[in-house]
N, CA, C and O atoms as a GROMACS GRO file, in nm:
protein
  272
    1MET      N    1   2.216  -0.938   0.321
    1MET     CA    2   2.243  -0.807   0.379
    1MET      C    3   2.110  -0.737   0.406
    1MET      O    4   2.022  -0.734   0.320
    2THR      N    5   2.096  -0.682   0.523
    2THR     CA    6   1.974  -0.614   0.565
    2THR      C    7   1.959  -0.480   0.495
    2THR      O    8   2.056  -0.408   0.474
    3VAL      N    9   1.837  -0.448   0.458
    3VAL     CA   10   1.806  -0.317   0.401
    3VAL      C   11   1.803  -0.216   0.516
    3VAL      O   12   1.743  -0.240   0.620
    4THR      N   13   1.869  -0.103   0.495
    4THR     CA   14   1.870   0.002   0.596
    4THR      C   15   1.792   0.123   0.546
    4THR      O   16   1.764   0.135   0.427
    5ARG      N   17   1.757   0.212   0.638
    5ARG     CA   18   1.688   0.334   0.600
    5ARG      C   19   1.776   0.419   0.507
    5ARG      O   20   1.726   0.481   0.414
    6THR      N   21   1.905   0.420   0.535
    6THR     CA   22   1.998   0.497   0.451
    6THR      C   23   1.998   0.444   0.308
    6THR      O   24   1.990   0.522   0.214
    7GLU      N   25   2.008   0.314   0.292
    7GLU     CA   26   2.007   0.255   0.158
    7GLU      C   27   1.876   0.285   0.087
    7GLU      O   28   1.874   0.324  -0.030
    8LEU      N   29   1.767   0.267   0.158
    8LEU     CA   30   1.636   0.292   0.099
    8LEU      C   31   1.625   0.438   0.054
    8LEU      O   32   1.582   0.466  -0.058
    9ALA      N   33   1.663   0.530   0.141
    9ALA     CA   34   1.656   0.673   0.108
    9ALA      C   35   1.742   0.706  -0.013
    9ALA      O   36   1.703   0.788  -0.096
   10ASN      N   37   1.859   0.646  -0.023
   10ASN     CA   38   1.946   0.672  -0.137
   10ASN      C   39   1.879   0.637  -0.269
   10ASN      O   40   1.904   0.702  -0.371
   11HIS      N   41   1.794   0.537  -0.269
   11HIS     CA   42   1.729   0.493  -0.392
   11HIS      C   43   1.601   0.569  -0.425
   11HIS      O   44   1.560   0.574  -0.541
   12ILE      N   45   1.537   0.627  -0.324
   12ILE     CA   46   1.404   0.686  -0.350
   12ILE      C   47   1.394   0.834  -0.322
   12ILE      O   48   1.291   0.895  -0.350
   13GLU      N   49   1.498   0.894  -0.266
   13GLU     CA   50   1.492   1.036  -0.228
   13GLU      C   51   1.447   1.126  -0.343
   13GLU      O   52   1.371   1.221  -0.322
   14ALA      N   53   1.492   1.098  -0.462
   14ALA     CA   54   1.457   1.180  -0.579
   14ALA      C   55   1.308   1.174  -0.611
   14ALA      O   56   1.255   1.264  -0.677
   15ALA      N   57   1.240   1.071  -0.565
   15ALA     CA   58   1.097   1.057  -0.591
   15ALA      C   59   1.017   1.170  -0.526
   15ALA      O   60   0.904   1.198  -0.567
   16PHE      N   61   1.074   1.235  -0.425
   16PHE     CA   62   1.006   1.342  -0.353
   16PHE      C   63   1.038   1.480  -0.408
   16PHE      O   64   0.988   1.580  -0.356
   17ALA      N   65   1.121   1.489  -0.510
   17ALA     CA   66   1.164   1.619  -0.563
   17ALA      C   67   1.046   1.703  -0.613
   17ALA      O   68   1.048   1.825  -0.603
   18ALA      N   69   0.945   1.637  -0.667
   18ALA     CA   70   0.829   1.709  -0.720
   18ALA      C   71   0.712   1.711  -0.622
   18ALA      O   72   0.601   1.752  -0.658
   19GLY      N   73   0.736   1.668  -0.498
   19GLY     CA   74   0.630   1.667  -0.399
   19GLY      C   75   0.606   1.527  -0.344
   19GLY      O   76   0.691   1.439  -0.361
   20PRO      N   77   0.492   1.506  -0.279
   20PRO     CA   78   0.461   1.376  -0.221
   20PRO      C   79   0.468   1.263  -0.324
   20PRO      O   80   0.448   1.284  -0.443
   21ALA      N   81   0.498   1.143  -0.274
   21ALA     CA   82   0.512   1.027  -0.361
   21ALA      C   83   0.421   0.914  -0.317
   21ALA      O   84   0.394   0.896  -0.198
   22THR      N   85   0.374   0.837  -0.413
   22THR     CA   86   0.294   0.718  -0.386
   22THR      C   87   0.386   0.596  -0.378
   22THR      O   88   0.503   0.603  -0.415
   23ARG      N   89   0.333   0.487  -0.329
   23ARG     CA   90   0.410   0.363  -0.325
   23ARG      C   91   0.457   0.325  -0.464
   23ARG      O   92   0.572   0.285  -0.482
   24ASP      N   93   0.369   0.336  -0.565
   24ASP     CA   94   0.408   0.300  -0.702
   24ASP      C   95   0.521   0.387  -0.754
   24ASP      O   96   0.611   0.339  -0.822
   25ARG      N   97   0.516   0.515  -0.720
   25ARG     CA   98   0.624   0.605  -0.762
   25ARG      C   99   0.756   0.568  -0.694
   25ARG      O  100   0.861   0.569  -0.757
   26LEU      N  101   0.749   0.534  -0.567
   26LEU     CA  102   0.868   0.492  -0.494
   26LEU      C  103   0.927   0.364  -0.554
   26LEU      O  104   1.048   0.352  -0.570
   27LEU      N  105   0.841   0.272  -0.587
   27LEU     CA  106   0.887   0.148  -0.651
   27LEU      C  107   0.954   0.176  -0.785
   27LEU      O  108   1.056   0.116  -0.818
   28ALA      N  109   0.896   0.266  -0.863
   28ALA     CA  110   0.953   0.301  -0.993
   28ALA      C  111   1.091   0.365  -0.977
   28ALA      O  112   1.184   0.333  -1.051
   29TYR      N  113   1.104   0.455  -0.881
   29TYR     CA  114   1.234   0.519  -0.858
   29TYR      C  115   1.337   0.419  -0.809
   29TYR      O  116   1.452   0.423  -0.852
   30ALA      N  117   1.297   0.330  -0.722
   30ALA     CA  118   1.390   0.229  -0.672
   30ALA      C  119   1.437   0.139  -0.786
   30ALA      O  120   1.556   0.108  -0.797
   31ALA      N  121   1.344   0.097  -0.870
   31ALA     CA  122   1.382   0.012  -0.984
   31ALA      C  123   1.473   0.088  -1.080
   31ALA      O  124   1.570   0.033  -1.132
   32GLY      N  125   1.442   0.215  -1.102
   32GLY     CA  126   1.522   0.296  -1.193
   32GLY      C  127   1.662   0.324  -1.142
   32GLY      O  128   1.753   0.353  -1.220
   33SER      N  129   1.680   0.316  -1.011
   33SER     CA  130   1.812   0.340  -0.953
   33SER      C  131   1.886   0.208  -0.928
   33SER      O  132   1.990   0.205  -0.861
   34HIS      N  133   1.831   0.100  -0.982
   34HIS     CA  134   1.893  -0.033  -0.972
   34HIS      C  135   1.907  -0.080  -0.827
   34HIS      O  136   2.009  -0.137  -0.789
   35ALA      N  137   1.803  -0.056  -0.748
   35ALA     CA  138   1.802  -0.102  -0.609
   35ALA      C  139   1.804  -0.254  -0.604
   35ALA      O  140   1.755  -0.322  -0.694
   36ARG      N  141   1.861  -0.306  -0.498
   36ARG     CA  142   1.863  -0.451  -0.477
   36ARG      C  143   1.718  -0.502  -0.466
   36ARG      O  144   1.629  -0.428  -0.426
   37PRO      N  145   1.696  -0.627  -0.502
   37PRO     CA  146   1.561  -0.684  -0.491
   37PRO      C  147   1.505  -0.673  -0.349
   37PRO      O  148   1.384  -0.660  -0.332
   38GLU      N  149   1.589  -0.679  -0.250
   38GLU     CA  150   1.543  -0.669  -0.111
   38GLU      C  151   1.482  -0.532  -0.082
   38GLU      O  152   1.387  -0.521  -0.005
   39VAL      N  153   1.538  -0.428  -0.144
   39VAL     CA  154   1.485  -0.292  -0.127
   39VAL      C  155   1.346  -0.284  -0.189
   39VAL      O  156   1.255  -0.226  -0.131
   40ILE      N  157   1.332  -0.340  -0.307
   40ILE     CA  158   1.203  -0.342  -0.376
   40ILE      C  159   1.099  -0.415  -0.291
   40ILE      O  160   0.985  -0.369  -0.278
   41GLU      N  161   1.138  -0.526  -0.233
   41GLU     CA  162   1.045  -0.603  -0.150
   41GLU      C  163   1.000  -0.524  -0.027
   41GLU      O  164   0.884  -0.531   0.012
   42VAL      N  165   1.091  -0.449   0.033
   42VAL     CA  166   1.054  -0.365   0.148
   42VAL      C  167   0.950  -0.262   0.104
   42VAL      O  168   0.851  -0.241   0.173
   43LEU      N  169   0.973  -0.198  -0.009
   43LEU     CA  170   0.879  -0.096  -0.057
   43LEU      C  171   0.743  -0.156  -0.089
   43LEU      O  172   0.641  -0.088  -0.074
   44LYS      N  173   0.740  -0.278  -0.134
   44LYS     CA  174   0.612  -0.344  -0.165
   44LYS      C  175   0.527  -0.365  -0.041
   44LYS      O  176   0.406  -0.385  -0.052
   45THR      N  177   0.588  -0.362   0.077
   45THR     CA  178   0.512  -0.381   0.201
   45THR      C  179   0.441  -0.254   0.245
   45THR      O  180   0.355  -0.259   0.333
   46LEU      N  181   0.474  -0.140   0.185
   46LEU     CA  182   0.409  -0.015   0.221
   46LEU      C  183   0.261  -0.018   0.183
   46LEU      O  184   0.226  -0.068   0.076
   47PRO      N  185   0.176   0.035   0.267
   47PRO     CA  186   0.035   0.048   0.230
   47PRO      C  187   0.020   0.149   0.116
   47PRO      O  188   0.102   0.240   0.100
   48GLU      N  189  -0.085   0.132   0.037
   48GLU     CA  190  -0.117   0.230  -0.067
   48GLU      C  191  -0.137   0.364   0.003
   48GLU      O  192  -0.188   0.369   0.114
   49GLY      N  193  -0.098   0.468  -0.062
   49GLY     CA  194  -0.117   0.600  -0.003
   49GLY      C  195  -0.017   0.698  -0.058
   49GLY      O  196   0.062   0.667  -0.147
   50VAL      N  197  -0.022   0.818  -0.002
   50VAL     CA  198   0.068   0.925  -0.043
   50VAL      C  199   0.159   0.956   0.075
   50VAL      O  200   0.113   0.971   0.188
   51TYR      N  201   0.287   0.965   0.047
   51TYR     CA  202   0.387   0.993   0.149
   51TYR      C  203   0.449   1.129   0.120
   51TYR      O  204   0.519   1.145   0.019
   52PRO      N  205   0.425   1.228   0.206
   52PRO     CA  206   0.473   1.363   0.180
   52PRO      C  207   0.626   1.376   0.175
   52PRO      O  208   0.679   1.452   0.094
   53THR      N  209   0.695   1.302   0.261
   53THR     CA  210   0.842   1.307   0.265
   53THR      C  211   0.897   1.168   0.292
   53THR      O  212   0.823   1.077   0.330
   54VAL      N  213   1.026   1.152   0.272
   54VAL     CA  214   1.088   1.023   0.300
   54VAL      C  215   1.075   0.989   0.449
   54VAL      O  216   1.065   0.872   0.486
   55ARG      N  217   1.075   1.089   0.534
   55ARG     CA  218   1.060   1.064   0.678
   55ARG      C  219   0.926   1.002   0.713
   55ARG      O  220   0.914   0.931   0.813
   56ASP      N  221   0.825   1.030   0.633
   56ASP     CA  222   0.693   0.971   0.660
   56ASP      C  223   0.692   0.820   0.638
   56ASP      O  224   0.602   0.751   0.687
   57LEU      N  225   0.788   0.769   0.568
   57LEU     CA  226   0.797   0.624   0.547
   57LEU      C  227   0.835   0.551   0.675
   57LEU      O  228   0.801   0.434   0.692
   58TRP      N  229   0.905   0.619   0.763
   58TRP     CA  230   0.954   0.550   0.882
   58TRP      C  231   0.842   0.510   0.977
   58TRP      O  232   0.862   0.425   1.064
   59HIS      N  233   0.724   0.570   0.962
   59HIS     CA  234   0.610   0.525   1.041
   59HIS      C  235   0.574   0.382   1.005
   59HIS      O  236   0.534   0.303   1.090
   60GLU      N  237   0.588   0.350   0.879
   60GLU     CA  238   0.557   0.215   0.830
   60GLU      C  239   0.678   0.122   0.834
   60GLU      O  240   0.664   0.000   0.847
   61LEU      N  241   0.797   0.180   0.822
   61LEU     CA  242   0.918   0.100   0.810
   61LEU      C  243   1.014   0.122   0.926
   61LEU      O  244   1.136   0.112   0.911
   62GLY      N  245   0.958   0.152   1.041
   62GLY     CA  246   1.038   0.180   1.160
   62GLY      C  247   1.126   0.065   1.205
   62GLY      O  248   1.220   0.085   1.282
   63HIS      N  249   1.096  -0.054   1.159
   63HIS     CA  250   1.175  -0.171   1.197
   63HIS      C  251   1.310  -0.178   1.126
   63HIS      O  252   1.398  -0.254   1.166
   64LEU      N  253   1.327  -0.097   1.019
   64LEU     CA  254   1.454  -0.099   0.946
   64LEU      C  255   1.562  -0.027   1.027
   64LEU      O  256   1.536   0.078   1.085
   65PRO      N  257   1.683  -0.084   1.030
   65PRO     CA  258   1.791  -0.013   1.098
   65PRO      C  259   1.827   0.114   1.019
   65PRO      O  260   1.804   0.122   0.898
   66VAL      N  261   1.884   0.212   1.088
   66VAL     CA  262   1.917   0.339   1.026
   66VAL      C  263   2.027   0.324   0.922
   66VAL      O  264   2.011   0.371   0.810
   67GLY      N  265   2.134   0.261   0.955
   67GLY     CA  266   2.246   0.247   0.862
   67GLY      C  267   2.350   0.154   0.916
   67GLY      O  268   2.328   0.080   1.011
   68ASP      N  269   2.466   0.160   0.852
   68ASP     CA  270   2.576   0.072   0.891
   68ASP      C  271   2.633   0.110   1.024
   68ASP      O  272   2.727   0.045   1.072
   0.00000   0.00000   0.00000
């Protein structure tokens, strides 16, 4: 099953509650929300850096479909 932006956002949205998030923080939130291994692998492809909002991820992950 393909990872979608909707699925990804569901697992990591809370990571932005306190402000911008790093790749490591996103990975931690995804793991903590019991994301599928495929979701974790997608997040591992993100470059190191700080992402102000979940929408900023789409610059790097624009190839993911939006949802079902």
